[in-house]
C-alpha positions as CSV (number, residue, x, y, z in Angstrom):
1,M,41.9,33.0,-131.9
2,L,42.3,29.2,-132.2
3,V,39.8,27.4,-134.4
4,K,39.6,23.8,-134.5
5,T,37.9,22.4,-137.6
6,D,36.2,19.1,-138.4
7,S,38.4,17.9,-141.1
8,G,41.6,16.0,-141.3
9,P,45.0,17.7,-142.2
10,G,44.9,17.2,-146.0
11,H,41.3,18.7,-146.5
12,Q,42.8,22.3,-145.9
13,A,45.6,21.9,-148.3
14,K,44.1,20.2,-151.4
15,C,44.7,23.4,-153.5
16,A,46.8,26.8,-153.4
17,K,43.6,28.8,-152.8
18,H,43.1,27.0,-149.5
19,L,46.7,27.4,-148.7
20,Q,46.3,31.0,-149.6
21,F,43.3,31.5,-147.4
22,R,44.9,29.9,-144.5
23,R,47.8,32.0,-144.8
24,E,45.5,35.1,-145.0
25,M,43.8,33.9,-141.8
26,H,46.8,33.2,-140.1
27,L,48.1,36.8,-140.8
28,L,44.9,38.0,-139.2
29,G,45.5,36.0,-136.2
30,L,43.1,33.1,-136.8
31,H,44.7,29.9,-136.4
32,Q,43.2,26.9,-137.8
33,V,43.9,23.3,-136.2
34,A,43.0,20.3,-137.9
35,G,40.9,17.4,-136.2
36,L,39.9,14.2,-136.7
37,P,37.0,13.9,-139.0
38,N,33.5,13.6,-137.8
39,T,35.0,13.4,-133.9
40,T,36.5,16.8,-133.4
41,Q,33.8,18.0,-131.5
42,A,34.3,15.9,-128.5
43,T,37.5,13.5,-128.8
44,Q,40.3,16.3,-128.5
45,E,38.5,17.8,-125.4
46,Q,38.1,14.8,-123.8
47,D,42.0,14.0,-123.9
48,D,42.3,16.8,-121.2
49,W,40.0,14.9,-118.9
50,Y,41.3,11.7,-119.7
51,Q,45.0,13.0,-118.9
52,I,44.0,13.8,-115.5
53,F,41.9,10.9,-114.8
54,K,44.8,8.6,-116.0
55,A,47.2,10.3,-113.7
56,K,45.0,9.6,-110.7
57,T,44.2,5.9,-111.6
58,Y,47.9,5.3,-112.1
59,R,48.5,6.8,-108.5
60,R,45.9,4.4,-107.2
61,V,47.6,1.3,-108.9
62,E,50.9,2.3,-107.3
63,E,49.3,2.7,-104.0
64,I,47.7,-0.9,-104.0
65,F,50.9,-2.5,-105.5
66,S,53.2,-0.8,-103.0
67,K,50.8,-1.8,-100.4
68,R,50.8,-5.4,-101.4
69,T,54.4,-5.7,-102.1
70,L,55.1,-4.3,-98.4
71,E,52.7,-6.8,-96.9
72,M,54.3,-9.6,-98.8
73,A,57.7,-8.5,-97.6
74,E,56.7,-8.3,-94.2
75,S,55.2,-11.6,-94.1
76,L,58.2,-13.2,-95.6
77,Q,59.5,-15.6,-92.6
78,P,62.8,-17.8,-92.9
79,D,62.1,-21.6,-93.1
80,D,63.4,-24.1,-90.7
81,N,67.0,-24.0,-92.3
82,G,67.0,-20.2,-91.9
83,K,66.5,-19.6,-95.6
84,C,63.8,-17.1,-96.8
85,Q,60.9,-18.2,-98.6
86,K,60.8,-17.6,-102.4
87,I,59.3,-14.3,-103.1
88,K,56.0,-14.5,-104.8
89,T,54.8,-12.1,-107.6
90,T,52.4,-9.1,-106.8
91,K,49.6,-8.9,-109.0
92,L,46.6,-6.6,-109.7
93,T,43.1,-8.5,-110.1
94,N,39.9,-7.8,-111.4
95,N,38.8,-7.1,-107.6
96,D,41.1,-3.9,-107.8
97,I,39.4,-2.4,-110.9
98,Q,36.6,-0.5,-108.5
99,T,39.4,0.7,-106.2
100,I,41.5,1.8,-109.3
101,V,38.8,3.7,-111.2
102,N,37.0,5.4,-108.1
103,G,38.5,4.4,-104.9
104,K,36.6,3.0,-101.9
105,K,33.5,4.6,-100.2
106,D,35.5,6.3,-97.5
107,D,38.3,8.0,-99.4
108,P,38.4,11.6,-99.7
109,I,37.5,13.0,-103.2
110,E,40.9,13.3,-104.4
111,K,41.3,9.6,-103.9
112,R,38.2,8.8,-106.2
113,P,39.6,9.4,-109.6
114,F,36.3,9.1,-111.5
115,D,34.4,11.2,-108.9
116,C,37.1,13.7,-108.6
117,C,37.3,14.2,-112.7
118,A,33.8,13.7,-113.7
119,T,31.9,17.0,-112.9
120,G,28.8,16.3,-114.8
121,R,29.2,19.3,-117.1
122,P,29.7,18.9,-120.8
123,I,33.1,18.5,-121.9
124,Y,32.7,20.8,-125.2
125,L,30.8,23.6,-126.1
126,R,29.2,23.6,-129.7
127,V,29.3,26.6,-131.6
128,G,27.5,27.4,-134.8
């Protein structure tokens, strides 16, 4: 069994008595994991959600950036001397934030990161 505690790593090893207790519990199959003080009940569980959400938003950034780069490359025309135009830098702007975070209205759910990841259910379960 894994038990996450609401105290930092040093709190459970202040004296030999604590270390002995942890050793005994480990031998019984109770494995303690120390979390950040006063935030354990939510932060580490949210990391699982953010991991999936971040991956989906990064994919959206890549799609937007790739599309803009392709459009820019296709629009390059040689000038009157037959030389190509200077390539401009492709950028993301504040206008892209909505699409990155939650796609466009007509996108399928898989392409809308926030709606896909946020289920409305609690991220963690309190015990005790």
